[in-house]
C-alpha positions as CSV (number, residue, x, y, z in Angstrom):
1,M,12.3,38.8,-56.2
2,K,10.5,42.1,-55.4
3,L,7.5,41.0,-57.4
4,K,7.5,37.6,-55.7
5,N,7.4,39.2,-52.3
6,T,4.7,41.7,-53.4
7,L,2.6,38.8,-54.6
8,L,3.2,36.9,-51.4
9,I,2.2,39.9,-49.3
10,T,-0.9,40.4,-51.5
11,L,-1.8,36.7,-51.0
12,V,-1.4,37.1,-47.3
13,L,-3.7,40.2,-47.4
14,L,-6.3,38.2,-49.4
15,C,-6.2,35.5,-46.8
16,S,-6.7,38.2,-44.2
17,V,-10.2,38.6,-45.6
18,A,-11.1,35.2,-44.3
19,N,-9.2,35.6,-41.0
20,A,-9.6,38.4,-38.5
21,K,-5.8,38.9,-38.3
22,S,-2.8,37.8,-40.5
23,F,0.8,37.8,-39.4
24,V,4.2,37.9,-41.0
25,Y,7.8,37.7,-39.7
26,V,10.8,39.9,-40.1
27,T,13.3,38.0,-42.3
28,D,17.0,38.5,-43.1
29,M,19.9,38.2,-40.6
30,V,20.0,41.9,-39.5
31,P,17.5,44.1,-37.8
32,I,15.0,45.7,-40.3
33,P,13.7,49.3,-39.8
34,M,10.1,50.1,-39.1
35,R,9.2,53.6,-40.5
36,S,6.3,55.9,-39.9
37,E,5.7,56.3,-43.7
38,N,6.0,54.0,-46.7
39,R,9.2,55.6,-47.9
40,I,12.8,56.0,-46.7
41,Q,13.4,59.5,-45.2
42,N,16.6,60.4,-43.5
43,N,16.4,64.1,-42.8
44,P,14.5,64.2,-40.6
45,S,14.4,60.4,-40.2
46,N,11.1,58.6,-40.2
47,L,12.6,55.6,-38.4
48,I,10.5,54.3,-35.6
49,K,12.5,51.3,-34.4
50,M,14.6,48.3,-35.6
51,L,13.0,44.9,-35.5
52,D,15.1,41.7,-35.2
53,S,14.7,38.8,-37.5
54,G,11.8,36.6,-36.6
55,T,9.8,39.3,-35.0
56,K,6.1,38.6,-35.4
57,L,4.0,41.4,-37.0
58,E,0.3,41.9,-37.7
59,I,-0.4,42.9,-41.3
60,L,-2.7,46.0,-41.7
61,S,-2.3,46.9,-45.4
62,T,0.2,46.9,-48.3
63,K,1.1,49.5,-50.8
64,S,3.8,49.8,-53.5
65,G,6.2,47.2,-52.0
66,W,5.6,48.4,-48.5
67,T,3.5,46.7,-45.8
68,K,1.8,48.5,-43.0
69,V,2.2,46.4,-39.8
70,R,1.5,46.5,-36.1
71,F,4.1,45.4,-33.5
72,E,2.8,45.4,-30.0
73,N,1.2,48.9,-29.7
74,T,3.3,50.5,-32.5
75,V,2.1,50.9,-36.2
76,G,4.5,51.5,-39.0
77,W,5.7,50.6,-42.5
78,M,8.3,48.1,-43.6
79,I,9.7,47.0,-46.9
80,S,7.7,44.0,-48.1
81,R,10.6,42.0,-49.3
82,Y,12.0,41.8,-45.8
83,L,8.8,40.1,-44.6
84,T,7.8,36.5,-44.8
85,S,4.8,34.4,-43.9
86,N,7.1,31.7,-42.6
87,K,9.3,31.9,-39.6
88,P,13.0,32.4,-40.7
89,A,15.2,29.3,-40.4
90,R,17.3,30.9,-37.7
91,V,14.2,31.6,-35.7
92,Q,13.0,28.1,-36.3
93,L,16.4,26.8,-35.3
94,E,16.3,28.8,-32.1
95,A,12.8,27.6,-31.4
96,L,14.0,24.0,-32.0
97,K,17.0,24.6,-29.7
98,R,14.6,26.0,-27.0
99,N,12.3,23.1,-27.6
100,S,15.3,20.7,-27.4
101,N,16.5,22.3,-24.2
102,N,13.0,22.1,-22.8
103,K,12.8,18.5,-23.7
104,R,16.3,17.8,-22.3
105,L,15.2,19.6,-19.1
106,S,11.9,17.5,-19.1
107,L,14.0,14.4,-19.8
108,S,16.3,15.2,-17.0
109,K,13.4,15.8,-14.7
110,Q,11.8,12.6,-15.9
111,Q,15.0,10.7,-15.3
112,K,15.1,12.1,-11.8
113,R,11.5,11.0,-11.3
114,N,12.4,7.6,-12.8
115,K,15.3,7.2,-10.4
116,K,13.0,8.2,-7.6
117,L,10.4,5.7,-8.8
118,E,13.0,3.0,-9.2
119,K,14.1,3.6,-5.7
120,Q,10.5,3.4,-4.5
121,V,10.1,0.2,-6.5
122,A,13.3,-1.2,-5.0
123,D,12.0,-0.2,-1.5
124,L,8.6,-1.7,-2.2
125,R,10.3,-4.9,-3.4
126,A,12.4,-5.0,-0.3
127,K,9.3,-4.5,1.8
128,N,7.5,-7.1,-0.2
129,T,10.3,-9.6,0.4
130,K,10.3,-8.8,4.1
131,L,6.5,-9.2,4.2
132,S,6.8,-12.5,2.3
133,I,9.3,-13.7,4.9
134,Q,7.1,-12.5,7.7
135,S,4.1,-14.1,6.0
136,G,6.0,-17.4,5.8
137,K,6.9,-17.2,9.5
138,L,3.3,-16.4,10.3
139,A,2.1,-19.3,8.3
140,S,4.6,-21.6,10.1
141,E,3.5,-20.1,13.5
142,K,-0.1,-20.5,12.5
143,K,0.5,-24.2,11.5
144,H,2.3,-24.7,14.8
145,V,-0.5,-23.0,16.8
146,K,-3.1,-25.3,15.0
147,Q,-1.0,-28.3,15.9
148,V,-0.7,-27.2,19.5
149,Y,-4.4,-26.6,19.6
150,K,-5.1,-30.1,18.2
151,D,-2.7,-31.5,20.8
152,A,-4.4,-29.5,23.5
153,L,-7.8,-30.9,22.5
154,K,-6.4,-34.4,22.6
155,L,-4.9,-33.7,26.0
156,E,-8.2,-32.2,27.2
157,Y,-10.1,-35.3,25.9
158,K,-7.6,-37.6,27.7
159,N,-7.8,-35.5,30.8
160,K,-11.6,-35.7,30.8
161,K,-11.3,-39.5,30.3
162,Y,-8.8,-39.8,33.2
163,K,-11.0,-37.6,35.4
164,A,-13.9,-39.9,34.6
165,Q,-11.7,-42.9,35.4
166,V,-10.6,-41.3,38.7
167,L,-14.2,-40.5,39.7
168,Q,-15.1,-44.1,38.9
169,L,-12.1,-45.4,41.0
170,Q,-13.0,-43.0,43.8
171,S,-16.6,-44.4,43.7
172,E,-15.3,-47.9,43.8
173,L,-12.8,-47.1,46.6
174,Q,-15.7,-45.5,48.6
175,L,-17.8,-48.6,48.0
176,L,-14.9,-50.8,49.1
177,Q,-14.3,-48.7,52.1
178,S,-18.0,-48.8,52.9
179,N,-18.0,-52.6,52.4
180,S,-14.9,-52.9,54.6
181,T,-16.5,-50.8,57.3
182,I,-19.6,-53.0,57.2
183,G,-17.4,-56.1,57.2
184,Q,-15.4,-54.8,60.2
185,E,-18.7,-54.0,62.1
186,A,-20.0,-57.4,61.2
187,N,-16.8,-59.1,62.4
188,A,-16.9,-57.1,65.6
189,R,-20.5,-58.2,66.1
190,N,-19.6,-61.8,65.3
191,W,-16.7,-61.7,67.7
192,F,-18.9,-60.2,70.4
193,I,-21.5,-62.9,69.9
194,V,-18.8,-65.6,69.9
195,G,-17.3,-64.1,73.1
196,A,-20.8,-64.0,74.7
197,L,-21.4,-67.6,73.7
198,V,-18.0,-68.8,74.9
199,L,-18.6,-67.0,78.2
200,F,-22.1,-68.4,78.5
201,F,-20.8,-72.0,77.8
202,G,-18.0,-71.4,80.2
203,F,-20.4,-70.3,82.8
204,M,-22.7,-73.3,82.1
205,V,-19.7,-75.8,82.1
206,G,-18.5,-74.3,85.4
207,F,-22.0,-74.5,86.8
208,F,-22.3,-78.2,85.9
209,I,-18.9,-79.0,87.1
210,Q,-19.5,-77.3,90.5
211,K,-22.8,-79.1,90.7
212,R,-21.2,-82.4,90.0
213,I,-18.5,-81.8,92.6
214,N,-21.2,-81.0,95.2
215,I,-23.0,-84.2,94.4
216,N,-19.9,-86.2,94.7
217,Q,-19.1,-84.6,98.1
218,R,-22.5,-85.5,99.4
219,R,-22.0,-89.1,98.4
220,F,-18.9,-89.5,100.4
């Protein structure tokens, strides 16, 4: 196992030649110590800090089963067999849980947005239905207005026709009145002439009768 981890770390270091930086993760289920030297020293202790499982470390070098790493701004040594190039299953599980929680949160937000959109769609449908009803009413009113306009045109045409007939009747009436006035004047003249003639004949008859009477008186 130790040889396998050493080979793994060596492989990682070889890959670091192609990459500017290479990283490993702290494995195991308990915190792993980072030391200032590549050996365990208790008195005085060379322990720098304890790193939890899944902590990401930058590889600097490797030596005799130890790996020199950098964590944030701290550089130290850790036993190579407690390092792995893959994230530990627990860390991956936690990442999956976080991802799942994030997705659940996103799903919840999306569901809220969907409900909001569904409400907006329902409101739009209601408005569309209302607009459709109003459109139908407007179409009926438009049709009614067109019919009223057609009827108004017909009435206007009939009115013009009646006006023309009235003007014609007025002209005929004026003509009749004029003819009646002329007839009345002619009748008045005729009666005047007749009266004058009757008076004249009466005067002549009276003259002749008086003359005849005078002649008869002279005879007797």
